[in-house]
C-alpha positions in Angstrom: 40.1 90.0 -16.2 38.3 88.5 -19.1 41.3 86.4 -20.0 41.6 85.1 -16.5 37.9 83.9 -16.5 38.4 82.1 -19.8 41.5 80.4 -18.6 39.9 79.3 -15.4 37.0 77.8 -17.3 39.3 76.0 -19.6 41.1 74.5 -16.7 37.9 73.2 -15.1 36.7 71.7 -18.4 40.0 69.9 -18.9 39.9 68.6 -15.3 36.4 67.3 -15.8 37.4 65.5 -19.0 40.3 63.9 -17.2 38.0 62.8 -14.3 35.5 61.3 -16.7 38.2 59.4 -18.5 39.5 58.1 -15.2 35.9 56.9 -14.2 35.4 55.2 -17.5 38.8 53.5 -17.3 38.0 52.4 -13.7 34.6 51.0 -14.7 36.2 49.1 -17.7 38.9 47.7 -15.4 36.3 46.5 -12.9 34.2 44.9 -15.6 37.2 43.1 -17.0 38.2 41.9 -13.5 34.7 40.6 -12.9 34.7 38.8 -16.3 38.0 37.2 -15.6 37.3 36.2 -12.1 37.2 32.4 -11.6 33.6 31.1 -11.3 33.1 29.0 -8.2 31.4 25.7 -9.1 28.0 25.3 -7.5 27.5 22.1 -5.5 25.4 19.5 -7.3 22.1 18.8 -5.6 22.3 15.7 -3.5 20.6 12.8 -5.3 17.4 11.4 -3.8 16.6 7.8 -4.5 13.5 7.4 -2.3 9.9 8.2 -3.2 7.7 8.1 -0.1 4.0 8.7 0.5 1.5 8.2 3.3 -2.3 8.3 2.8 -4.8 8.5 5.7 -8.5 7.7 5.3 -11.3 8.3 7.9 -14.9 7.5 7.2 -18.1 7.7 9.3 -21.7 6.9 8.7 -24.8 6.8 11.0 -28.4 5.6 10.6 -31.1 6.5 13.2 -34.8 5.7 13.7 -37.5 7.3 15.8 -41.0 5.9 15.8 -40.2 4.4 12.3 -43.1 2.2 11.3 -41.0 0.0 8.9 -38.6 -0.7 11.7 -34.8 -0.9 11.6 -31.7 -0.6 13.9 -29.8 2.5 14.8 -26.2 2.1 13.7 -22.9 3.9 13.9 -19.9 2.9 11.7 -16.4 4.2 11.8 -13.6 3.1 9.5 -9.9 4.2 9.3 -7.1 3.3 7.0 -3.4 3.9 6.3 -1.6 3.2 3.0 2.1 3.9 3.1 4.7 3.5 0.3 8.4 3.7 0.4 10.1 3.0 -2.9 13.8 3.1 -3.7 15.3 3.3 -7.2 19.0 3.6 -8.2 20.5 2.6 -11.5 19.2 -0.9 -12.3 18.0 -1.7 -8.8 14.6 -1.0 -7.2 13.1 -1.8 -3.9 9.3 -1.2 -3.4 7.6 -1.4 -0.1 3.9 -1.0 0.8 1.9 -1.2 4.1 -1.9 -1.2 4.1 -3.8 -1.1 7.4 -7.6 -1.0 7.6 -10.0 -1.2 10.5 -13.7 -0.5 10.8 -16.3 -1.0 13.5 -20.1 -0.8 13.5 -22.4 -0.5 16.5 -26.1 -1.4 16.2 -28.7 -1.1 19.0 -29.7 -4.8 18.4 -26.2 -6.1 19.2 -24.7 -6.4 22.7 -21.3 -4.8 21.6 -19.7 -3.2 18.6 -18.7 -5.5 15.7 -15.9 -5.0 13.3 -16.7 -4.8 9.6 -13.2 -4.4 8.3 -9.8 -5.6 9.6 -6.7 -5.9 7.5 -2.9 -5.8 7.7 -1.0 -6.3 4.5 2.7 -5.7 4.0 4.6 -6.4 0.8 8.2 -5.8 -0.2 9.8 -6.5 -3.5 13.5 -6.1 -4.6 14.3 -6.1 -8.3 17.4 -5.8 -10.4 16.9 -5.3 -14.2 18.7 -7.6 -16.6 19.6 -4.6 -18.8 19.1 -0.8 -19.0 16.3 -1.1 -21.5 15.1 -4.5 -20.5 11.6 -5.2 -19.2 12.8 -8.2 -17.2 14.3 -8.2 -13.7 15.5 -10.6 -11.2 13.3 -10.4 -8.1 12.8 -11.4 -4.5 9.5 -10.7 -2.8 8.0 -10.9 0.7 4.4 -10.4 1.8 2.5 -10.7 5.0 -1.3 -10.8 5.7 -3.2 -10.8 9.0 -5.6 -8.8 11.1 -5.6 -6.7 14.3 -8.2 -8.2 16.6 -10.5 -11.1 17.4 -13.7 -11.8 15.5 -16.4 -13.8 17.1 -19.6 -15.2 15.5 -22.7 -13.7 17.1 -26.1 -15.2 16.3 -29.1 -13.1 17.4 -31.8 -15.4 16.2 -32.9 -16.0 19.8 -33.8 -12.3 20.4 -32.2 -9.3 22.1 -31.1 -11.0 25.3 -30.3 -14.5 24.0 -27.2 -15.5 22.0 -25.8 -18.8 21.1 -22.3 -19.6 22.3 -20.0 -17.5 20.0 -17.1 -19.2 18.2 -13.8 -17.6 17.3 -13.4 -16.8 13.6 -10.0 -15.0 13.6 -7.5 -13.1 15.8 -4.2 -11.4 15.4 -1.7 -13.8 13.8 -4.6 -16.3 13.5 -4.5 -16.7 10.7 -1.5 -15.0 9.2 0.0 -15.7 5.8 3.7 -15.2 5.1 5.4 -15.8 1.8 9.0 -15.3 0.6 10.0 -16.1 -2.9 12.6 -15.5 -5.6 12.1 -15.4 -9.4 11.7 -13.1 -12.3 9.6 -9.9 -12.8 8.2 -8.6 -16.1 7.1 -5.0 -16.4 6.1 -3.8 -19.9 4.9 -0.4 -18.5 4.2 1.6 -15.4 0.6 0.3 -15.4 1.4 -3.4 -15.1 3.9 -5.9 -13.7 4.0 -9.7 -13.4 6.1 -11.7 -11.0 6.8 -15.4 -11.2 8.5 -17.0 -8.2 9.0 -20.7 -8.8 10.7 -21.1 -5.4 8.4 -19.7 -2.7 8.4 -20.6 0.9 5.1 -20.0 2.7 3.7 -20.3 6.2 0.2 -20.3 7.5 0.1 -19.3 11.2 -2.8 -19.8 13.6 -1.1 -18.7 16.9 -4.3 -18.5 19.0 -4.5 -21.7 21.0 -7.9 -22.9 19.8 -8.1 -26.3 18.2 -11.3 -25.5 16.2 -9.8 -22.4 14.8 -6.6 -24.2 13.8 -8.5 -27.1 12.2 -10.7 -24.6 10.2 -7.5 -23.1 8.7 -6.0 -26.4 7.7 -3.4 -26.9 10.5 -2.1 -30.5 10.8 -3.2 -32.6 13.8 -0.9 -33.8 16.5 -1.0 -37.4 17.9 -2.8 -36.1 21.0 -5.7 -34.6 19.0 -4.5 -31.0 19.2 -3.5 -29.0 16.1 -0.2 -27.5 15.2 0.1 -23.6 15.1 2.2 -23.4 11.9 1.9 -25.0 8.5 5.0 -24.8 6.3 4.5 -24.7 2.5 6.7 -24.7 -0.6 5.5 -23.9 -4.0 5.2 -21.4 -6.9 3.7 -18.0 -6.6 2.4 -15.8 -9.4 1.6 -12.2 -8.6 0.1 -9.7 -11.1 -0.5 -6.0 -10.4 -2.3 -3.5 -12.6 -3.4 0.1 -12.1 -5.2 2.7 -14.2 -6.0 6.4 -13.7 -8.5 8.7 -15.4 -7.9 12.5 -15.3 -6.1 12.3 -11.9 -9.5 11.7 -10.2 -10.5 8.1 -10.8 -8.1 5.3 -9.9 -8.3 1.6 -10.1 -5.8 -0.9 -8.7 -5.9 -4.7 -8.8 -3.7 -7.5 -7.6 -4.0 -11.2 -8.2 -1.8 -13.6 -6.2 -1.9 -17.4 -6.9 0.2 -19.9 -4.8 0.5 -23.5 -5.8 1.7 -25.8 -3.0 4.2 -28.5 -4.0 3.6 -30.2 -0.6 -0.2 -30.3 -0.7 -1.2 -33.5 1.2 -3.6 -35.4 -1.0 -3.3 -38.4 1.2 -4.9 -36.7 4.2 -8.1 -38.2 5.4 -9.9 -34.9 4.9 -9.2 -35.0 1.1 -10.6 -38.5 0.6 -14.1 -37.0 0.4 -13.1 -33.4 -0.7 -10.8 -32.8 -3.7 -10.1 -29.1 -3.7 -8.0 -27.3 -6.3 -4.5 -27.1 -4.6 -4.0 -23.3 -5.3 -4.6 -20.5 -2.9 -5.9 -17.3 -4.7 -6.1 -13.8 -3.4 -7.6 -11.1 -5.6 -7.8 -7.6 -4.3 -9.4 -4.6 -6.1 -9.4 -0.9 -5.1 -11.5 1.7 -6.8 -11.3 5.3 -5.7 -12.8 8.6 -6.9 -11.2 11.8 -5.5 -14.2 14.1 -5.5 -12.2 16.9 -3.9 -8.8 17.4 -2.4 -9.8 16.0 1.0 -12.8 13.7 0.2 -12.8 10.4 -1.6 -15.3 7.7 -2.5 -13.9 4.2 -2.3 -14.8 0.7 -3.1 -12.6 -2.2 -2.0 -13.2 -5.9 -2.8 -11.4 -9.0 -1.7 -11.7 -12.5 -3.1 -10.1 -15.5 -1.5 -10.0 -19.2 -2.4 -8.0 -21.4 0.0 -8.3 -25.2 -0.2 -7.2 -25.6 3.4 -10.0 -23.4 4.9 -13.0 -25.3 6.2 -16.3 -24.2 7.6 -17.8 -25.4 10.9 -19.2 -28.5 9.2 -15.7 -29.7 8.2 -16.4 -29.0 4.6 -14.4 -26.7 2.2 -15.4 -23.1 2.6 -15.0 -22.5 -1.1 -14.7 -19.0 -2.6 -14.8 -16.1 0.0 -15.8 -12.6 -1.0 -15.9 -9.3 0.8 -16.6 -5.7 -0.3 -16.3 -2.4 1.5 -17.7 0.9 0.2 -17.0 4.2 1.9 -17.0 8.0 1.7 -13.8 9.1 3.4 -11.9 12.1 4.6 -8.5 11.6 3.1 -5.1 13.2 3.5 -1.8 12.3 1.8 1.7 13.2 2.7 4.3 12.7 -0.1 7.8 13.9 -0.9 8.3 15.8 -4.2 10.0 12.8 -5.9 6.9 10.7 -5.2 4.7 13.4 -6.7 6.8 13.6 -9.9 6.8 9.9 -10.3 3.0 9.8 -9.9 2.6 12.5 -12.6 4.8 10.5 -15.0 2.6 7.4 -14.5 
């Protein structure tokens, strides 16, 4: 009996050893099969050449008075803005697009109706092709458009609350509008600065609103019947410089200077026998912003214009024009990941 028990145990041990060997061999065979299995190539991520962003600004301020001895007017002001960018880059070619739209109104209890305090449409598009992979120079073609949304009238309240002189129209949509299209070269030594020189630039000044005084004030040419033409064609050289700086991702400064020299400037015009303006139109825009939190921003925008064609109501050159706009805004930005990465690199 004892021998039978010993023999049975030996058989079980032998079978267990054989089973373990089989398991080890099966595991080894499976590992080898996995190692030798062909690796399926992963699909490469689809390249993205666009960097897009869209920023919204909304600002509001109010001033109120109740039995205030020093006097004053109760006012409400509302301003809104959109700044959209769509930039394309592939190999040696880039195509940058930007649209800025601003509009602000202010209501005061000493005025008969709300007045606008900001109104701007600005669209620019630039195509560039670098002369070499490491070159700072590019062939370029640029387009820009400037105008405003609504009419602006002069309102003179010197006569009191219920008396106003006859208002005159100062501007309207497409009145004026400035359109330029030019080709040339672009120099970009770094992400913070670029300079474009377009020695062949066609331009148009448009005053579509059928008002002879308005057209005259923006330099439109007269017709034989005494009316004024709605469009003035120009041909010249345009210089455009852009610079931008950032401090610790909170403080940003952007500036753009555009100068247009008109080859067709009419010095023989009767108007210029008494006034000899410098024949260059200059636009200088500055934008300062301080992002005090993720959703709130303090901004200061300034615009300077010199246009030798623009006259005042006394038929004299208006000279240098300047406007500034300060605001505390609720701001929200939508951007794709590529735009965020590019902004970080800059």
